[in-house]
N, C-alpha and C positions, 0 to 999 in steps of 0.2 A: 657441762662440767659438773663433776660430783662435788657436793659440799661435805666437808669433813667436820663431824661434831666434836665436842670437847671430850667425850668419853671414849675416844678411840683408843684401843689397847696400844701399849708401847711397841709391840712386835707386829703391828699392822703394817702392810705395805704402804710406801709413801704415795703410790699412785692409786687412784680409785679404779673401779672396774672399767669405767669408760676409757680411762687412759690405757689400762692394760690391754684393752681390745686392740690398740694400735701398736702394741709391741710385736716385733717379728716373732714368728713361731720358730721353735728349735728345729733344726733340719740336720739330717744326717749327711747331706750332700756337702762336699767341701766347697764347691763353687756353685751356689744357686744361680739359675738362669736369670739374667737381668730383666727379661720381659715378664717374668712371673710375678704375681701379687706377693707382697711381703708380709702384710699384717692381716690378722683375722677380720678386721673391719672391711678391708679391701676385698677379701675373699667373699665375705657375705654379700657385699655389693655386687660383685661379679656373678655370684650365684643367683641373686635377685634379678639381674639383667638377663641372665640366661633363661630363667623361668618366665620373665616377661616376654622374651623373644619366642620361646616355645609356645606359650599360651596365645600370644598374638597370632602366630602362624596357624595354630590349631583353630582359633576362632575365625580367622580369615578364610580358611579352606573348608570349614565345616558346612556352612550353608551352600556355597557353590557346588561342592561335591554332592550334597543332598539334592540340589536342583538337577544336576546332571544325571544322577541315578533315577530321580523321578521321571526325567525325560526319557530315559531308556525304557522304563516300564510303560510309560505312556505310548511310546512308539509301538511297543509290543502289543499293548491293549487295542490300539486302533489299526494294527497291521499296516503301519505307515513306515515305508522304507526310505523316506526323504532324509537327507543328511543334516538338515538344520534342526533347531529346537522347535518343538510344538508350543503353541501359546500356553502359558502356565495354567491359566484358569480352566482350560479344557482337561487338565490332569487332576482335578479335585474331586472326581467321582469316588464313590465309596470303594469300588473294586480296586482302583489304582492305589488309593491311599491305604487300604487294608494290606495290599501286597507290599507296598513300600514299608509300612510299619513292621511287618514280619521280616522282610529282607534285612532292614537295618538292625532289628533285634537279633536275628540269627548271626548276622555279620559281627555284631558286638560280642555275642556269646563265643563264637569261634576265636575271636581275638583274645578273649579272656581265658579260654582253655589253653591256648598257646602260652599266654602270660603265666598262667598257673604252673605250667610245665617248666618254664625257664627262670622264673623270678628268683626262687630260692637258690638254685645252683649258681646263678650270677651273683646273688647276695653273698654266698660263701666265697666266690671268686674275688669279690670286692674286698673281703676281709683278708685275702691272701696276697693278691697281686697289686691291690691298691684301688682307690675309688676312681681316680681320674681315667685310667684305661677303660673301666666299665662305663663311665659317663660318655666317653667318646664312642665306644662301640654301640651303646644304646641309641644315641641320637644319629649316629651314622646309619644304622639300620632303618631308623624312622625316615631319614632323608631319602634313602633308596626306595622305600615303600611309596613315598609321595611321588617320586619321579615315575615309578612303575604304574601307579594308579592313574596318573595323568596320561601316560602313554596308552593305557587300555581304553580310557574314556574318549581319547582323541582319535586313536588310530584303529581301534577294534570295535567300532560301534555295531557292526553287523553281527559279530559273534556274541556281544553282550546282549543284544536284543533277543537273540535266540536263547541264550542262557545267561541271565544276569548274575547268577551265582558264581560265574567265573571270576568276578571281582574278589571273591574270598581268597583267591590265591595271593593277593597282596599281603594278607596276614602272615604268610610264611616268612616274610622278612623279620618278623618278631623273633624268629629263632636266632637271628644274629643280633645279640645285644639285649634283647628283651623289650625294646621299644620304650615308649614314654613312661610306663609304670616303673621300670627299672631305673630309668634316668631320674625320675622324681625321688624314688627311694634312695638312690645314690647321692643326690644333692642334699637331701635331709641328713644323711649320714655324714657327709662332708661338713655341713653346718654344725652338727653335733660334735664333730671332731675338734672344731676350733672354738667352741663355746663352752663356758662354764655352766654348772647346773643352774645357776640363777639366770643366766643369759640365754639359756636354750630356747625357752618359749618365745622370747623376744626375737631371736634369730629366725625361728620358724615363722613368726608373724611377718618378718621382713620378706621371707620367701613368698608367703601368701600375698604380700603387697605386690610382688612382681606378677603373680597370677591375676590379682584384681585389676592391676593396670592393664594387663593384656586383655582381660575380659572387657575392659572399657574401650580400648583402642581397636582391638581386632574386629568386633562386630560392626562398629561404626564405619571403619575404613572399608570392610568387606561389603557392607550394605550399599555404601556410596558407589563403590566400584561396580557392583552388580547392577545397580540402577542405571549407571551411565554407560558401562562398557560390556555388560553381560557377565556370566559366571566364570569365564576363563581368566579375566583380568586378575582377580584375587589369587587364583591358583598360580599364575605366572609370578606374582610378587613373592609368594611363599617359596617357590622353587629358586628364586633369586637370592633370598636372604638366608636360606638354610645353611649354606657354607659359612656365612659370617657367624652364625651361632656356634658352629663347630669350632671356629677360631677363638671365640670367647671362652669356651670350655678349655681350650688349650692354654689360656692365660692363667688358669687356676692351678697352683702347685698341688702335688700329692699331699693329702691331709692325713692319711693313715700313718700313725707313728707306731712302729712295732718295737717293744722293749727288747733290749739286747739279750736279756735273760730268756726271752721267749723265742728268740730266733734260733732255729735249729739248722742242721746241715741242709744243703740244697737237695730238694726232693726230685725224683724222676717223675715221669708222667703217671706210671702205675701207682706210685706212692701218693701222688697228689689226689688221684681218684679215690684211693682207699681212705686217705685222711679226710677227704670231702664227705665220704659216706659216714665216717665216724662223727664228723661234725654234725651231719644231718640227724643222727641218732641222739647226740648230746643236746642238740637244739630243741628237742622235745621238752627239755627242762624249762624252756621259756614259758610254756603254758602250764607248768605245774602250779604256779601261783594263780589262784582263781581270779585275782584282780586283772592280771594280764589277759586271761581268757575272756573276761567280761568286756574289757575295752575292745578286744578284737571283734567281738560281736557287733560293735558299732560300725566297724569298717566293713562288715559283711553287707551292709545296706548302702554304702557310699556309691557303689556302681549304679544302683537303682536311682538314687537321687541325681547323679550326674546325667544319666540317660533322660530322666524326667525333665530336667531343666535345660536340656540342649535339644536333642532330636524330637522328643515327645512334645516339648513346649512349642517348638517350631511348627510341627505338623498340626498340633491342636489348634493353635491360633490361625493357621492357614486354612484349615478345614472348617472349624466351627464359626469363626468370625470373618472369613473371607479375605484374610490378609495375604499379600504376596510374600514369598520367602525373603526377598530383599527387605521388606518392611519388618518382618520378624527379626531379622538380623539387627536392624537399627534399634529394636526394643531391648536387645541384650546389652547394649551399651549403657543405658541408665542403670541397669543392674550392677555394672562395674562401679559406677559412682557410689551406689549404696554400699557395696562391699568395701570400697576404699574408705568411706566414712566410718564403717564398722571397725576396720583395722586400726584406723587412727584413734578411734575412741577406746579400743581395747587396751592400748598402752596406758592411758590415763586411768581407766577402770582397774587395771591390774595393780597399779601403784596404790590406789585407794584400798583395794581389798587386802593387800599385804601389809600396809602401814597402819590400818585402822586398829586401835587397841581393843575395840569391841569385837571385831570379827576374828582377829588373830589367825589369819589364814597364812599358811606357808605357800611355797611355790606350787607344790602339788595340789593343795586344796584350792588354790586360786584357779589353776588350769582346769580342774575337774568341775568346779562350780560354773565356770564360764562355758564349758562344753555342755553341761546340763541346760543352762539358760538358752544356748544357741539351739539345742534340740527342741525346746518348748516353742521357740519362735518358728522353726520350720514346721512343726506340728500345726500351729495356729494358721500359718499361711496356707498350708496344703488343704486344711479344712475349708478355708474361705474359697480357694480355687475350685475345689471339688463340688461345692454347693452353689457356685455362682452361675447365673444364667445370662449375665451381661458382661461385657468386656471391662467395664469400670470396676466392678467388684472383683473380677478375676485379677486385674492388675494390682488392686489393693492387696489381695492375698499374695501375689508374687512379690510385692514390696516387703510385706511382713516376713515372708519366708527368707528373702534375701538378707535380712538382718541377722539370720542365724547361719550364714554360709561359712563362718569361721569354725564350725564344729570339728571338722577333720583335723586341722593343725593343732587345735586345742586338745583333742583326744590323743593325738600323736605325742604331744608334749607330756600329757599326763601319764601315758603308759611307759614313756621312756624313763621315768623315775624308778621303775621296777627292775631295770636291767643294768648291768655294768656297761660303762661307756665303750669298752672294747668290743662288745657284742651288739652295738647299736645297728650295724648294717644288717645283721641277721634278723633282728627284731623288725626292721623296716621291710626286709624281704618277706617276713611272715605277714606283715600288714598288706603288702602287695598281693601275696597269695590269697589272703582272706578276701580282699577286694575282688580278686579274680573269681573266687568261689561264689561271691555275691552276684556275679553276672548271670547265674541261673535264675536269680530273683529279679533281674533287671530287664534286659531287652525283650526276651520272649514273653515274660509275664506282662510287661507294659504294653507290648504289641497286642496280646490277646485281650487285655482290658480295653484298649483303644478300639479294637474291632467290635467287642461286645457293646461298648458305648455307642458306636455307630449304628448297630442293629437295633438297640432298644430306644435310643434317642432321649431327648429331654435331659433331665439332671443326671441320667445314667452316663452321659458323655464325660462326666467328671470322675469316672471310676479310676483313671490313673492317679489322680491327685488324692483320692480317698485311700488308695493303696499306699502312697507315700506317707499319709497321715498315720496309717496303721504301723508302718515300719518305724516311724518316729516315736510312737508310743512304746514299742518294744525297746528301742534304743534308750529312751529315757528310763525305762524300768531297770535295765541292766546297769546303767550308769549310777543309779541310786544305791546299788549294792557294792560299788567299788570302794575300797578302803586304801588308806595311804600305806607306803612301805613301812615295814617294821624297823624302826631305828635306822641304822646305817646298813643293815643287811639287805641283800638283793637276791632275787630268786636264782640268778644264774651265777652266783659267786662260786659255786662248787661244780660248775659244768665241766671243767677240765680236770 
C-alpha cells in the first residue's frame, strides 16, 4: 500500500499508483466478456504466467530435443540402423559433437532469418489489429512446430539419419505468427499498454520473473523426467500443456487502445498493405535518435548470450567435464534460483536508486545504470568460465554471470523511454529484428569457436566464453554513451 506524504498536491489523485493498478481499464466494448481480466494488475499477472508456461515448456523440451538430435547424428556416425537410442556416452566423440554444434548453430540461424523476415510486419500488424490476435497466432504456430518436430523425431528416424537437416523444415512454422520472439515482443507491448511510465520497468521485471521461474522449474522437471523415463517424457508433457497456455492468452483482453481521432475508415487489403509499407518507412525514425540505436546494439548480442547459456553450455559441460545431458539440465535449475533472487533484489535496489537524494536518478537513469551493472557481471562471469580448467571455477563464473541476466529487460525498459507509447509495439518488433540479426553472431560463430577449442585443446576450449566476454565489452561501451531523452520530447513524436 502506498504511503501518502504531507506535501501531496491538492489535485493529486486520491489513490496511489498501486491502487490505480487495480482500476479497470477503459474499454470500447459495450459488454466486456466476463471471463477476461479486468484490471492492469491481473493482466500483468496473466502475462507473467504465460511467460512462465512458455519458458517452462521451452526448458522442458530443450535438452530432450538436443539428446534426440545427438542420437540421430550418432546413429549416422556409427552407421547404426537400430530403432532405439544409442548409449549417450558413445556420442561424445569430437566428430559427433562438432557436427552437433554446427547443426544446432545453423538451425538457430535459419530460425532467426525467418524471424527477421516476419517480426516487423507482425509488429505493425499488432499495432493495427491488436496485440491479442498476434499473441495467439505466435504461440499457435509455435505449438504446431513442436508437434511437427516430435512427429519427425519419432516417426521419420530413417530419413533424419540420412539427412538430419530435414529438421530445419520445422522452422517454416515461424511464418505463421513469428514464433516465440513475436510472442515475447507482443507480451512486452501489452505490458507497456497497461503500465504507466514509472511502472513500466517493474512490469517488465514481473514478466522476467515468469521467465526466471520457468528457468527454475523447467530444467529441474525435465532433468528428472529424462533420468527416470528418457527424453520423450518431457516432450509429451510440453505437448500436453501447450493448449492450456493458449487458453491463458485468451483470458487477456485486447490492450491496444486506438484514439477515436486516429481511427480512420475501414481499409481494404491493398490499402492495409500500402499503409504497412508507409509505416515501415516512417519507422526508420525510431533509430534517428542515436540513443535508440546504441541500445539496439545491446540486443544484437542477446542471441549469442542465449545460445551460449543454453545449447553451448549443455554441450560444453557434457563434452569437457563428462556430464550427461540430463545432469546438465539439472544444473540450469539453480541458475533460475539466482535469477529469481536478482529480480527480487532489483525491486529494492530500484527504489534506493530513485529515492536517494545523493544519486537523484530518474526512472530512465536507474534502468540504464542497472543494465550497465548487469553487463559488467556477465563480462566477469564469462572471463572466469573462459579461463577455467576445472568445473568448480567454471560454475563460479556461471554463478557470477547469472547475476547479470536481467540485462535484457532493463535495456528494453531504458530504450522504451525514447519512444511514444503508441509506437511501443514497433520498437519491440525492431528489438526482435535486431536480436534476429544477431543470430549471425551466435550459433555459427559459437559452433566454430567450440570446434576450434576441441582441436586446440587446453584453455582454448573456453573460446566460446571469451567470445561472450568480448561481446559484453562492446555492450558496456555502447551503453556508456546512451543519454536520457531530452525533456518530454521523443524521437518518434513526428513520425506521423
